[in-house]
TORGUZA-706158 format. One record per residue: residue number from 1; residue in three letters; x, y, z of N, C-alpha, C, CB in turn. Coordinates in steps of 0.1 Angstrom, whole numbers, padded with zeros to 4 digits. Atoms other than C-alpha are relative to their C-alpha. Last residue first. Glycine has a CB too. Layout:
BEGIN
> NUM_Ala_X_Y_Z_X_Y_Z_X_Y_Z_X_Y_Z
...
This chain:
BEGIN
> 124_Ser_0000_-0001_-0014_0976_0358_0597_0010_0010_0005_0002_-0013_0007
> 123_Ser_-0013_0004_-0006_0968_0361_0561_0000_0003_0015_0012_0008_-0007
> 122_Val_-0001_-0008_-0012_0933_0359_0546_0013_-0003_0007_-0011_-0004_0009
> 121_Thr_-0012_0005_-0008_0931_0349_0510_0001_0009_0012_0013_-0001_-0008
> 120_Val_-0001_-0008_-0011_0898_0352_0490_0011_-0006_0009_-0012_0001_0007
> 119_Gln_-0009_0005_-0012_0898_0338_0456_0000_0010_0011_0015_-0003_-0006
> 118_Thr_-0010_-0010_-0003_0868_0344_0433_0008_-0003_0011_-0006_0013_0002
> 117_Gly_-0007_-0001_-0013_0846_0317_0418_0010_0012_0000_0007_-0012_0003
> 116_Gln_-0012_0007_0002_0834_0309_0382_0009_0001_0014_0007_0007_-0013
> 115_Gly_-0010_-0009_0005_0798_0316_0390_0013_-0007_-0001_0001_0013_0009
> 114_Trp_-0012_-0004_-0008_0772_0290_0395_0009_0009_-0008_0009_-0013_0004
> 113_Tyr_-0009_-0010_0008_0737_0282_0383_0012_0004_0009_-0008_0012_-0005
> 112_Ala_-0003_0003_0013_0715_0253_0393_0011_0007_-0008_-0012_0001_-0007
> 111_Tyr_-0003_-0011_0008_0716_0255_0431_0003_-0005_-0014_0012_0008_0006
> 110_Ala_0014_-0007_0003_0698_0228_0451_0003_0011_-0010_-0006_0005_0014
> 109_Tyr_0006_0006_0012_0731_0207_0448_-0014_0005_-0003_-0001_-0016_0003
> 108_Leu_-0005_-0004_0012_0748_0231_0471_-0006_-0006_-0012_0013_-0002_0000
> 107_Asp_-0005_0011_0007_0725_0224_0500_0005_0004_-0015_-0011_-0011_-0002
> 106_Val_-0014_0001_-0004_0720_0253_0523_0007_-0011_-0008_0000_-0002_0015
> 105_Ser_-0005_0013_-0003_0687_0262_0506_0014_0001_0004_-0001_-0009_-0012
> 104_Ile_-0015_0001_-0002_0667_0293_0501_0003_-0014_0005_0004_0011_0011
> 103_Glu_-0003_0004_-0014_0632_0292_0486_0015_-0002_0003_-0007_-0014_0004
> 102_Ser_-0002_-0011_-0009_0627_0312_0455_0003_-0004_0014_-0012_0009_-0001
> 101_Phe_0012_-0001_-0009_0632_0285_0429_0003_0012_0011_-0003_-0014_0008
> 100_Gln_0010_-0002_0008_0657_0281_0400_-0014_0003_0007_-0001_-0012_-0007
> 99_Arg_0009_0011_0001_0685_0286_0424_-0011_0003_-0011_-0007_-0002_0014
> 98_Ala_0014_-0004_0001_0714_0309_0420_-0009_-0013_-0001_-0002_0009_-0012
> 97_Ala_0009_0010_0006_0750_0305_0430_-0014_0005_0000_0002_-0014_0008
> 96_Cys_0013_-0004_0000_0780_0327_0439_-0009_-0010_-0007_-0001_0013_-0007
> 95_Tyr_0008_0002_0011_0813_0310_0446_-0014_0006_0003_-0001_-0014_-0005
> 94_Tyr_0015_-0003_-0003_0840_0319_0470_-0008_0000_-0013_-0002_0013_0007
> 93_Val_0007_-0006_0012_0874_0303_0466_-0014_0001_0003_0002_-0009_-0012
> 92_Ala_0007_0010_0010_0889_0298_0500_-0004_0008_-0013_-0013_-0007_0007
> 91_Thr_-0007_0001_0013_0906_0316_0530_-0006_-0011_-0008_0016_-0002_0002
> 90_Asp_0010_-0004_0011_0880_0321_0557_0007_-0001_-0013_-0005_0014_0002
> 89_Glu_0008_0010_0005_0903_0300_0580_-0012_0002_-0010_-0005_-0006_0011
> 88_Pro_-0007_0009_0009_0927_0328_0581_-0007_-0012_-0005_0012_-0004_0005
> 87_Lys_-0009_0009_-0006_0901_0350_0597_0007_-0009_-0011_-0007_-0009_0011
> 86_Leu_-0004_0011_0008_0881_0380_0584_0011_-0008_0007_0006_0006_-0014
> 85_Ser_-0007_0008_-0010_0866_0404_0609_0005_-0014_-0007_-0009_-0003_0013
> 84_Asn_-0008_-0008_-0010_0842_0416_0582_0007_-0010_0009_-0010_0009_0008
> 83_Met_-0007_0009_-0010_0829_0399_0550_0009_0010_0009_0010_-0011_-0009
> 82_Gln_-0009_-0009_-0008_0802_0418_0530_0006_-0010_0010_-0008_0013_0007
> 81_Leu_-0004_0006_-0011_0788_0394_0504_0009_0009_0008_0005_-0013_-0003
> 80_Tyr_-0012_-0004_-0007_0769_0411_0476_0002_-0010_0012_-0001_0015_0005
> 79_Leu_0000_0006_-0013_0743_0400_0449_0013_0004_0007_-0001_-0015_0000
> 78_Thr_-0014_0003_-0006_0739_0422_0418_-0002_-0005_0015_0009_0013_0000
> 77_Asn_-0001_0015_0001_0708_0424_0395_0015_-0004_0006_-0001_-0004_-0016
> 76_Lys_-0013_0003_0007_0716_0462_0394_0001_-0014_-0001_0011_0005_0006
> 75_Ala_0000_-0009_0012_0680_0472_0403_0013_-0003_-0009_0000_0016_0006
> 74_Asn_0008_0005_0010_0677_0442_0425_0001_0008_-0013_-0014_-0001_0004
> 73_Asp_0006_-0012_0007_0706_0453_0446_-0008_-0005_-0012_0011_0011_-0004
> 72_Gly_0000_0000_0015_0716_0425_0470_-0006_0013_-0005_-0009_-0011_-0006
> 71_Ser_0010_-0011_0003_0725_0416_0505_0001_0000_-0015_0004_0014_0006
> 70_Ile_0005_0002_0014_0745_0389_0524_-0010_0010_-0004_-0005_-0013_-0002
> 69_Thr_0013_-0004_0002_0763_0399_0556_-0003_-0001_-0015_-0002_0014_0006
> 68_Phe_0003_-0001_0015_0794_0382_0570_-0015_0005_-0001_0002_-0014_-0007
> 67_Arg_-0012_-0007_0006_0808_0386_0607_-0003_0003_-0016_0012_-0010_0001
> 66_Gly_-0005_-0011_-0007_0778_0379_0628_0011_0008_-0005_0004_-0005_0012
> 65_Lys_0011_-0008_-0005_0772_0345_0614_0006_0011_0009_-0009_-0010_0008
> 64_Val_0000_-0014_0005_0803_0333_0595_-0011_0009_0006_-0001_0000_-0015
> 63_Ser_-0014_-0004_0000_0811_0299_0612_0002_0015_-0005_0008_-0010_-0010
> 62_Ser_-0004_-0004_-0013_0775_0293_0620_0014_0006_0001_-0002_-0012_0009
> 61_Ala_-0007_0010_-0007_0766_0293_0583_0004_0005_0013_0013_-0005_-0008
> 60_Tyr_-0015_0000_0000_0742_0320_0574_0005_-0013_0007_0005_0013_0009
> 59_Arg_-0005_0010_-0008_0705_0322_0564_0016_0000_0000_-0005_-0014_-0005
> 58_Thr_-0014_0002_0001_0684_0349_0550_0005_-0011_0009_0006_0013_0002
> 57_Thr_-0008_0008_-0009_0647_0352_0544_0014_0000_-0003_-0005_-0014_0000
> 56_Gly_-0005_-0007_-0012_0623_0377_0532_0009_-0007_0009_-0012_0005_0007
> 55_His_0005_0005_-0013_0603_0352_0510_0006_0008_0013_0005_-0015_0002
> 54_Ser_0015_0001_0000_0605_0371_0478_-0005_-0006_0012_-0004_-0009_-0012
> 53_Trp_0007_-0013_-0002_0640_0384_0486_-0015_-0002_0000_0004_0010_-0011
> 52_Ser_0012_0000_0009_0654_0350_0492_-0007_0013_0002_-0010_-0013_0002
> 51_Thr_0011_-0009_-0002_0689_0349_0507_-0011_-0001_-0010_0006_0013_0000
> 50_Ala_0009_0000_0011_0718_0325_0512_-0011_0010_0003_-0004_-0014_-0002
> 49_Ala_0011_-0009_-0002_0751_0324_0532_-0010_-0001_-0012_0005_0014_0003
> 48_Val_-0004_-0012_-0008_0782_0304_0536_-0012_0007_0004_0009_0008_-0008
> 47_Phe_0009_-0011_-0001_0776_0268_0525_0004_0011_0007_-0013_-0004_0005
> 46_Glu_0009_-0001_-0011_0804_0245_0519_-0008_0013_-0001_0006_0000_0013
> 45_Arg_0006_-0013_0000_0825_0232_0490_-0011_0000_0011_-0007_0003_-0015
> 44_Glu_0012_-0001_0008_0845_0202_0501_-0006_0014_0000_-0010_-0011_0005
> 43_Lys_0012_0001_-0007_0880_0205_0513_-0012_0001_-0009_0000_0012_0011
> 42_Gly_0001_0013_-0006_0915_0199_0499_-0014_-0002_0007_0012_-0002_0009
> 41_Pro_-0007_0011_0006_0920_0236_0492_0000_-0013_0008_0014_0004_-0002
> 40_Ala_-0015_-0002_-0004_0892_0257_0506_0007_-0011_-0007_0001_-0001_0016
> 39_Gln_-0008_0013_0000_0858_0258_0489_0015_0003_0002_-0003_-0009_-0014
> 38_Arg_-0014_-0001_0001_0832_0285_0495_0007_-0013_0001_0006_0009_0012
> 37_Phe_-0007_0012_-0004_0795_0290_0490_0015_0002_-0001_-0005_-0011_-0009
> 36_Trp_-0014_0000_0003_0774_0321_0484_0005_-0013_0008_0007_0013_0005
> 35_Gly_-0008_0003_-0011_0737_0320_0479_0015_0002_-0004_-0003_-0013_0005
> 34_Met_-0014_0000_0005_0708_0331_0457_0009_-0002_0013_0003_0014_-0007
> 33_Ala_-0009_0001_-0011_0671_0324_0459_0014_0000_-0004_-0004_-0013_0009
> 32_Ser_-0009_0011_-0003_0654_0335_0428_0007_0000_0013_0010_-0001_-0010
> 31_Thr_0006_0012_0002_0625_0357_0419_0008_-0013_0003_-0004_0000_-0015
> 30_Ser_0011_0002_-0008_0637_0389_0434_-0007_-0012_-0002_-0009_0011_-0002
> 29_Leu_-0003_0007_-0013_0671_0384_0419_-0012_-0001_0009_0010_0008_0008
> 28_Thr_0006_-0008_-0010_0658_0392_0384_0002_-0007_0014_-0016_0002_-0003
> 27_Arg_0008_0010_-0010_0682_0376_0360_-0005_0010_0011_0010_-0012_0006
> 26_Gly_0011_0006_0006_0694_0395_0328_-0008_-0009_0010_0005_-0009_-0012
> 25_Pro_0007_-0008_0011_0728_0402_0341_-0012_-0008_-0005_0010_0003_-0011
> 24_Ala_0009_0009_0006_0736_0384_0374_-0008_0006_-0012_-0010_-0006_0010
> 23_Ala_0008_-0007_0009_0767_0402_0389_-0009_-0011_-0008_0009_0009_-0010
> 22_Cys_0003_0009_0009_0781_0388_0420_-0011_0005_-0010_-0006_-0013_0006
> 21_Ser_0011_-0004_0008_0800_0411_0442_-0003_-0012_-0009_0002_0014_-0008
> 20_Leu_0002_0008_0013_0822_0402_0471_-0012_0004_-0008_-0001_-0015_0003
> 19_Arg_0014_0001_0006_0830_0428_0498_0000_-0007_-0013_-0006_0015_-0003
> 18_Leu_0002_0000_0014_0862_0425_0518_-0014_-0001_-0003_0008_-0012_-0006
> 17_Ser_0012_0001_0006_0873_0432_0554_0000_0000_-0015_-0009_0010_0004
> 16_Gly_0004_-0009_0010_0902_0430_0577_-0014_-0003_-0007_0011_0000_-0010
> 15_Gly_0007_-0011_-0007_0907_0412_0610_-0005_0011_-0010_0009_0008_0011
> 14_Ala_0009_0005_-0010_0933_0388_0595_-0006_0013_0007_0006_-0010_0010
> 13_Gln_-0005_0005_-0014_0951_0406_0567_-0011_-0004_0009_0008_0012_0006
> 12_Val_0002_-0009_-0011_0937_0408_0532_0005_-0006_0013_-0015_0002_0001
> 11_Leu_-0008_0002_-0011_0944_0393_0498_-0002_0010_0011_0014_-0001_-0003
> 10_Gly_-0014_-0005_-0001_0918_0394_0471_0007_-0005_0013_0001_0014_0001
> 9_Gly_-0010_0007_-0008_0883_0388_0461_0013_0006_0000_0000_-0013_-0004
> 8_Gly_-0002_-0005_-0012_0860_0415_0447_0009_-0008_0010_-0013_0002_0007
> 7_Ser_-0011_-0009_0000_0843_0399_0417_0003_0005_0015_-0002_0011_-0009
> 6_Glu_-0004_-0005_-0013_0819_0372_0409_0012_0009_-0002_0004_-0011_0009
> 5_Val_-0013_-0004_0001_0801_0367_0375_0004_0007_0014_0002_0010_-0012
> 4_Leu_-0003_-0007_-0012_0770_0348_0372_0015_0003_0001_-0005_-0009_0011
> 3_Gln_-0014_-0002_-0002_0755_0338_0339_0002_0007_0013_0004_0007_-0011
> 2_Val_-0002_-0011_-0010_0721_0322_0337_0016_0002_0002_-0008_-0003_0014
> 1_Gln_-0013_0001_-0008_0715_0300_0307_0001_0013_0008_0013_-0002_-0011
């Protein structure tokens, strides 16, 4: 069983920044593709960003490209999502997810492990 614990959400004004963290104790980030997804009220969960250290690849949703950066610290087994220039439409619950494989995917069903989510609210 893989445990993922997100933190760092909160309330921020439009144009502001937040950094989300996802701790994965006991899991080596370098062997798994990991990603961030989000779900706004009344909407389906959607892909935000993903990364694979073993393949050296990252991918972003077009809506966040250039504003969000996914990164990780393998020594701390922690994944991050730096979010800049936040917009009200970024308001959602953000989830960290891990695959059992090293290839990244934008499909949420490709991810076997999920955190509990952290709320991000961007005010206008």
